[in-house]
C-alpha positions in Angstrom: 21.2 13.3 51.0 20.4 16.7 49.4 23.0 16.1 46.8 21.7 12.7 46.1 18.5 14.3 45.3 19.8 17.1 43.2 21.6 14.2 41.0 18.5 12.3 40.8 16.6 15.1 39.6 19.0 16.0 37.2 18.9 12.6 35.5 15.1 12.6 35.5 15.3 15.9 33.6 17.8 14.5 31.1 15.9 11.4 30.5 12.6 13.5 29.9 14.7 15.4 27.4 16.0 12.1 25.7 12.4 10.7 25.6 11.1 14.1 24.0 13.6 13.9 21.2 13.0 10.4 20.4 9.4 10.5 20.3 8.9 14.2 19.1 6.2 15.0 21.7 7.3 18.2 22.8 9.4 19.4 19.7 9.4 23.0 19.2 7.0 24.5 16.4 8.7 24.2 12.9 9.8 27.4 11.6 11.6 28.9 8.7 10.9 28.3 4.8 8.7 25.4 4.2 10.1 22.4 2.7 8.4 21.8 -0.5 7.3 18.1 -1.4 5.6 17.6 -4.6 4.4 15.3 -7.3 1.0 14.0 -8.6 -1.5 11.4 -7.8 -4.5 9.7 -9.1 -7.3 12.0 -8.1 -9.5 11.2 -11.0 -9.5 8.5 -13.7 -9.7 4.6 -13.3 -7.3 4.5 -10.2 -9.1 7.7 -8.5 -10.9 5.4 -5.5 -7.8 4.4 -3.9 -5.7 7.6 -5.1 -8.0 9.8 -3.3 -7.1 8.0 -0.1 -3.3 8.4 -1.1 -3.8 11.9 -1.0 -5.4 11.8 2.5 -2.7 9.9 3.7 0.0 12.4 2.4 -1.8 15.4 3.8 -2.5 13.8 7.3 1.5 12.9 7.5 2.4 16.5 6.6 -0.2 17.9 9.3 1.1 15.4 11.8 4.9 15.7 10.9 4.5 19.6 11.2 2.7 18.8 14.8 6.0 17.1 15.9 8.4 19.7 14.9 8.6 19.4 11.2 11.5 18.1 9.1 14.8 19.5 10.2 13.0 21.9 12.4 11.1 23.2 9.2 7.5 23.0 8.1 6.4 20.8 5.1 4.3 21.8 2.4 2.8 19.6 -0.2 2.5 20.4 -3.9 0.3 17.8 -5.2 -1.3 17.5 -9.0 -4.1 15.4 -10.5 -2.7 13.3 -13.3 -6.0 11.5 -14.0 -4.5 8.3 -13.5 -2.5 9.0 -16.7 1.1 8.2 -16.6 2.1 10.8 -19.3 0.6 13.3 -17.3 2.3 12.0 -14.2 5.5 12.8 -16.1 4.7 16.2 -17.0 3.6 17.3 -13.5 6.6 15.6 -11.7 9.0 17.5 -14.4 6.8 20.9 -13.4 7.2 20.0 -9.7 11.2 19.6 -9.9 11.8 22.1 -12.5 9.2 24.7 -12.2 8.0 24.5 -8.6 11.8 23.8 -7.4 10.5 21.2 -4.9 13.1 20.1 -2.1 11.7 16.6 -2.3 9.2 14.3 -4.3 6.7 11.8 -3.1 5.9 8.6 -4.4 3.3 8.3 -7.3 0.4 6.0 -7.6 -0.5 3.6 -9.2 2.0 1.1 -10.7 1.6 2.0 -14.4 2.3 5.7 -13.1 5.4 4.7 -11.2 6.8 2.7 -14.2 6.8 5.9 -16.1 8.2 8.0 -13.3 11.0 6.3 -12.1 13.1 7.1 -14.7 12.4 10.5 -14.3 13.1 10.9 -10.8 16.6 8.8 -11.6 17.5 11.4 -13.9 16.9 14.3 -11.6 18.2 12.4 -8.6 15.4 12.6 -6.4 14.6 10.1 -4.0 11.3 8.4 -4.9 9.6 6.6 -1.8 6.4 4.8 -2.4 4.9 1.8 -4.1 7.7 2.1 -6.8 6.8 0.2 -10.4 7.0 -3.6 -10.6 9.7 -6.1 -11.0 11.0 -4.9 -14.4 11.3 -1.3 -13.3 13.3 -2.4 -10.4 15.7 -4.4 -12.6 16.9 -1.3 -14.6 19.3 -0.2 -11.9 17.7 2.9 -10.6 19.1 3.8 -7.3 17.0 6.6 -6.1 13.6 4.5 -5.9 12.5 2.8 -2.9 9.4 0.4 -2.3 8.6 1.3 1.2 6.2 -0.6 1.2 6.2 -1.9 -2.6 2.6 -2.8 -4.0 4.4 -5.6 -6.0 2.2 -7.6 -8.1 4.9 -10.0 -8.5 4.4 -10.8 -4.8 0.7 -11.3 -4.9 1.3 -14.9 -5.0 2.3 -15.0 -1.3 -1.1 -14.0 -0.4 -3.1 -16.3 -2.9 -0.9 -19.2 -1.8 -1.7 -18.4 2.0 -5.0 -19.8 1.5 -3.6 -23.2 1.3 -1.9 -23.0 4.4 -5.2 -22.2 6.4 -7.5 -24.8 4.8 -7.1 -28.6 5.5 -5.6 -30.2 2.4 -8.4 -32.5 1.5 -10.8 -29.3 1.3 -8.2 -27.2 -0.9 -9.9 -25.7 -3.8 -8.9 -27.9 -7.0 -9.8 -24.9 -9.6 -9.3 -21.5 -10.5 -10.2 -18.5 -12.6 -8.0 -15.7 -13.0 -9.4 -12.4 -14.5 -6.9 -9.7 -15.0 -6.7 -6.1 -16.1 -4.4 -5.4 -19.1 -1.9 -3.2 -17.3 1.2 -3.8 -15.5 -0.3 -4.2 -12.1 -2.5 -7.1 -13.1 0.0 -8.8 -15.9 3.0 -8.5 -13.5 1.2 -10.8 -10.8 -0.2 -13.7 -13.1 3.0 -15.5 -13.7 3.7 -16.2 -10.0 0.1 -16.9 -9.0 -0.2 -19.5 -11.7 2.9 -21.1 -10.6 1.7 -21.2 -6.9 -1.8 -22.4 -7.7 0.1 -25.4 -9.9 2.3 -26.0 -6.9 -0.9 -26.6 -4.9 -2.8 -28.8 -7.5 -5.1 -26.1 -8.2 -5.9 -26.1 -12.0 -6.4 -22.9 -13.7 -9.4 -23.5 -16.1 -10.0 -20.0 -17.0 -7.2 -17.0 -17.3 -8.8 -14.2 -19.2 -7.4 -10.7 -19.7 -9.6 -7.6 -20.3 -9.2 -4.0 -21.3 -10.2 -1.0 -19.0 -12.7 0.6 -18.5 -14.7 -2.9 -18.4 -17.8 -2.6 -20.1 -19.5 -5.8 -19.2 -18.4 -8.6 -16.5 -21.0 -11.1 -17.8 -18.8 -13.1 -20.4 -15.9 -13.3 -17.8 -18.1 -14.8 -15.1 -20.0 -17.0 -17.6 -16.7 -18.8 -18.4 -15.6 -19.1 -14.8 -18.9 -20.5 -13.6 -19.2 -22.8 -17.0 -15.9 -24.3 -15.9 -16.7 -24.5 -12.1 -13.6 -22.7 -11.0 -13.7 -22.8 -7.3 -11.2 -19.9 -6.4 -11.9 -16.8 -8.3 -8.9 -14.5 -8.6 -9.7 -10.9 -9.6 -6.8 -8.6 -10.7 -8.5 -5.2 -11.2 -9.0 -1.7 -9.9 -12.2 -0.9 -7.8 -14.8 -0.4 -10.5 -14.1 -3.5 -12.4 -13.8 -5.5 -9.3 -17.3 -4.5 -8.2 -18.9 -5.1 -11.6 -17.0 -8.6 -11.9 -18.3 -9.8 -8.3 -21.9 -8.3 -9.2 -22.0 -10.4 -12.1 -21.0 -13.6 -10.2 -24.0 -12.8 -7.9 -26.4 -12.2 -11.1 -25.4 -15.5 -12.3 -25.5 -17.3 -9.2 -21.9 -18.2 -9.3 -20.5 -19.1 -5.9 -16.7 -20.0 -5.7 -15.6 -21.1 -2.4 -12.8 -18.2 -2.5 -12.8 -14.8 -3.9 -9.6 -13.1 -3.8 -8.8 -9.7 -5.5 -5.9 -7.2 -5.9 -7.6 -3.6 -4.8 -11.1 -3.5 -4.9 -12.1 -4.6 -1.7 -9.2 -2.8 0.1 -11.0 0.6 -0.6 -13.7 2.0 2.0 -16.2 2.1 -0.8 -16.4 -1.3 -1.3 -18.5 -1.8 1.9 -20.8 0.7 0.8 -21.2 -0.4 -2.7 -21.4 -4.1 -2.0 -22.9 -4.5 1.5 -23.5 -8.2 2.4 -22.4 -9.2 -1.0 -18.9 -7.9 -0.3 -18.5 -10.2 2.7 -15.9 -12.9 3.0 -13.5 -11.5 0.0 -10.0 -11.8 0.1 -7.4 -9.6 -0.9 -3.6 -8.9 -0.4 -2.1 -6.2 1.5 1.6 -4.7 2.2 0.5 -2.8 5.0 -2.6 -3.5 7.0 -2.6 -0.8 9.6 -2.7 -1.9 13.4 0.3 -3.9 13.0 2.7 -3.7 16.0 5.5 -1.4 14.3 6.7 2.2 14.7 4.4 4.9 13.1 1.2 2.7 13.5 0.1 4.8 16.2 -0.1 8.0 14.2 -1.8 6.4 11.4 -4.4 5.1 13.8 -4.7 8.6 15.3 -4.9 10.3 11.9 -7.8 8.0 10.9 -9.7 8.7 14.3 -9.3 12.5 13.7 -9.9 12.6 10.1 -12.7 9.9 9.6 -13.8 9.1 12.9 -12.6 5.5 12.6 -10.2 3.4 14.3 -9.9 1.3 11.4 -7.7 3.5 9.0 -8.8 3.2 5.3 -6.0 0.9 3.4 -4.4 3.4 1.0 -4.6 6.3 3.8 -2.3 4.1 5.9 -0.2 2.9 2.8 0.3 6.7 1.8 1.4 7.7 5.4 3.8 4.9 5.5 5.6 6.1 2.3 5.9 9.5 3.6 6.8 8.3 7.0 9.8 6.2 5.5 10.7 9.5 3.5 10.7 11.3 6.9 13.1 8.6 8.5 15.6 9.0 5.5 15.6 12.7 5.9 16.0 12.8 9.5 18.8 10.0 9.3 20.7 11.8 6.8 19.8 15.1 8.5 19.9 16.7 5.2 17.8 17.4 2.1 20.3 16.3 -0.1 18.8 13.3 -1.9 22.0 11.4 -2.4 22.5 11.6 1.4 18.8 10.4 1.9 19.3 7.6 -0.6 22.6 6.5 1.1 21.2 6.6 4.5 18.3 4.4 3.5 20.6 1.6 2.1 22.9 1.9 5.0 21.1 0.0 7.9 18.1 -1.9 8.9 15.2 0.3 9.7 12.1 0.3 11.6 9.3 1.2 9.6 5.2 0.9 10.0 5.2 -2.1 7.6 8.1 -4.3 9.3 10.8 -4.0 11.7 14.7 -4.1 10.9 13.7 -3.4 7.1 16.7 -3.8 4.8 16.4 -2.5 1.4 18.6 -4.4 -1.4 20.6 -2.6 -4.3 17.2 -2.4 -6.1 15.4 -0.5 -3.4 13.3 -3.4 -2.1 12.8 -5.1 1.0 12.7 -8.9 1.1 9.3 -10.3 -0.6 6.6 -10.3 1.9 2.8 -9.8 1.8 -0.3 -10.1 4.1 -3.7 -11.5 3.4 -7.0 -9.6 4.4 -10.5 -10.6 4.3 -13.8 -8.6 4.7 -15.9 -8.9 7.9 -18.9 -6.8 8.9 -17.7 -3.9 7.2 -14.0 -3.9 7.8 -10.9 -6.0 6.9 -9.5 -8.4 9.2 -5.8 -9.6 9.0 -6.1 -13.5 8.5 -2.4 -14.5 7.5 0.1 -14.5 8.6 -0.9 -16.1 11.8 1.2 -14.1 14.3 -0.5 -10.8 13.0 -3.8 -12.3 12.4 -7.1 -10.5 14.0 -9.4 -13.2 12.6 -9.6 -16.5 11.0 -10.3 -17.4 7.2 -14.0 -17.7 6.4 -14.2 -20.5 4.1 -16.0 -21.3 2.3 -17.3 -17.7 1.5 -20.8 -17.2 2.2 -23.7 -17.6 -0.4 -25.1 -14.7 -2.2 -27.9 -13.2 -0.5 -31.3 -13.0 -2.3 
């Protein structure tokens, strides 16, 4: 009996050790020379409203991973520059991080135009680049060190714009649409597939306008959309210009049945800026926090600690996801050798915050996917796909307040 009890105790102790290794809850504090991870992001300029949340997500990941034992038993240290939303400056800072700061690893850049410029740079230096990646054409250039984890692929936005047709009875589908697109790679890459999706659902595009940034006046854009009675307004812009466009729609009492946008309503400042006028606005998302996948518990914990909210800001969550994916690569390769990390990320299905059994193809991309969210009472609810939905589509969207 005593011998049996001893065996049971030993087995229980072994299970505790295994559990500790897997979940990292009792990991020893990291020690030794810090692992330097560097690069830049958009802390000022046109992409800064979301860029500052990317920075916060990176910083929470660094704090969190250090609390879990670091990477390979060593603490991590971030070296981050402000590229002012300027791709040329981003290239300069990544060159500096790699050549002067001698970073061990780099993090993914933001936004898309910056990534387009950076992907050839990191390929030249053979540095694994885990982030949103560039866009379709970038991934077609044969780069092997860049991964979209998750990718913010404009070309996949159509999955979200199409999703509304699954949630609305066919006899109530919007019959006309206006597409307003900022003149850069983010917006322009999305338009062709969105156009095709609308056409496939019998929704005629009556306005298809491209505007330059910064946008000085949204009135002419909305005048066209209203004048042609577009029932589905699709805005492909950053935060500031999306706010301007929606405010112009209210000013002209233009009430489309649906408003969809690519970035603006995903930023926490949307709710402060727009109030009730921001209600019922749709957006695409490649990672709405709260999905039942590994790493989400840490994102939610970070949001509670840093911002006192259980609803993590979108780009905070996405940035943590990028770093978590890099962490998985380093730990899987058991090395800081970028080629070994690259090879590991391509070697098997991985459980990541944005999905289970994720397989990266030869371009560094997972299979195309997207989620649709809608603003409700100061937060974004997942409304599609239905297996992950936390709310139902509000359709048509509410009329403007006075």
